[in-house]
C-alpha positions in Angstrom: 144.2 112.2 143.9 141.6 115.2 145.0 139.0 113.3 146.8 135.4 112.5 144.6 137.9 111.7 141.6 138.2 108.3 140.5 141.1 107.1 139.7 142.3 105.3 135.6 141.7 101.9 136.7 138.3 102.4 138.5 136.9 104.6 135.4 134.5 103.2 133.0 133.7 106.0 130.5 136.9 104.5 127.6 138.8 107.3 130.0 137.1 110.3 128.5 137.0 112.6 130.5 134.4 114.7 132.3 134.6 117.7 129.7 134.8 115.1 126.6 131.7 113.6 128.0 129.7 116.8 128.2 131.4 117.7 125.4 130.2 115.0 123.6 126.8 115.3 125.1 126.0 118.5 124.6 126.5 117.3 120.9 123.6 114.7 121.1 121.3 117.0 122.7 122.0 119.9 119.8 121.3 117.6 116.7 117.8 116.7 118.5 116.9 120.2 117.9 117.3 119.3 113.8 116.1 115.7 113.8 115.0 113.0 116.2 115.6 109.7 115.1 113.0 106.8 116.2 110.7 103.9 115.4 107.6 105.4 117.0 106.2 109.1 118.4 103.2 109.1 120.8 101.9 112.5 122.0 99.9 111.9 124.7 97.6 114.3 126.3 97.2 115.6 130.2 95.7 112.4 131.3 98.6 110.3 128.8 96.4 108.8 126.4 97.9 108.5 122.7 96.4 111.6 120.8 98.8 112.0 117.7 101.5 108.8 116.5 102.7 108.4 114.3 104.9 105.1 113.1 106.2 102.3 110.8 104.5 98.9 111.0 105.9 96.1 109.0 107.2 98.9 106.2 103.7 101.3 106.4 104.2 104.6 108.4 100.9 105.7 109.7 100.4 109.0 111.1 96.9 108.6 113.6 95.2 111.6 115.5 93.3 109.7 118.0 90.4 110.6 120.4 90.7 108.7 123.3 89.7 105.3 124.2 86.3 105.2 126.5 88.0 103.1 129.2 88.7 104.1 131.6 92.9 103.8 131.6 92.7 104.7 128.3 94.8 102.0 126.4 94.1 99.4 124.0 93.4 95.6 124.7 96.1 94.0 124.8 95.0 91.3 122.5 94.9 94.2 120.0 99.0 95.5 119.3 97.5 97.7 116.3 94.7 99.5 118.0 91.6 99.0 116.4 89.1 98.0 118.9 87.4 101.2 119.7 89.4 103.4 118.0 88.3 106.7 117.1 90.6 108.5 114.3 92.2 109.9 110.9 94.6 107.6 110.1 97.5 109.0 106.8 99.6 106.1 106.1 101.5 104.9 103.1 102.8 101.5 102.4 105.6 100.4 99.9 105.2 97.2 97.2 105.2 94.5 99.8 104.5 95.8 102.7 101.6 96.7 105.0 101.2 94.6 108.5 101.0 91.0 107.1 104.1 92.2 105.1 106.1 90.1 103.3 104.0 90.7 100.1 102.3 87.6 100.4 99.4 89.5 99.0 101.1 90.8 96.0 100.4 94.3 96.5 101.9 97.5 95.1 102.5 100.4 97.0 99.7 102.5 98.2 99.1 105.8 99.9 95.7 106.7 102.2 93.7 108.6 104.5 91.2 106.0 106.4 88.3 107.1 109.1 87.6 104.9 112.2 84.9 105.1 114.1 84.7 102.8 117.4 86.7 100.7 116.0 84.9 100.3 112.2 86.5 102.3 108.7 84.4 104.4 108.5 85.4 105.4 104.9 89.1 105.2 102.8 90.1 107.2 100.6 93.5 105.7 98.5 95.5 105.7 95.6 97.6 103.0 93.9 99.4 102.1 90.7 97.5 100.4 87.8 99.2 97.9 85.5 100.8 100.9 83.3 102.0 102.3 86.5 99.7 105.2 86.3 98.5 106.1 90.2 94.9 105.6 90.6 92.3 107.1 93.0 89.4 104.9 95.3 87.1 106.4 97.3 85.7 103.3 100.0 82.7 104.9 102.1 81.2 102.8 104.5 79.4 99.7 103.2 81.9 99.7 99.9 84.4 96.7 100.0 
């Protein structure tokens, strides 16, 4: 056996040749040109702070465009997993029936879509829509201070 070659009993790749493994890797990389599947995508700025976040949280899909946090490290507090403390952002979301943070449908909420504007951790405006009892989608605007 040539130097540097592993014998068959020492291979841990299921017996595939280097060429076959490389071809499979190239196919995987090629597939990424058309689709990448992930549960969360974060685009950071030059300082490593999240600026664009796309994720699914308990059934609700969110696309957040954020201004950087005011703290030095750009990270949310450990006790704020959905990043609302200090958030200044625009949040586009879609929630299926029974979805959303808290999930499980315990509030009896149906599907909804919307856009929220956050400033320093406070939701200052929201435009959302959900179907009424007859199934017709109705839009609602909630400016600062409205319930």
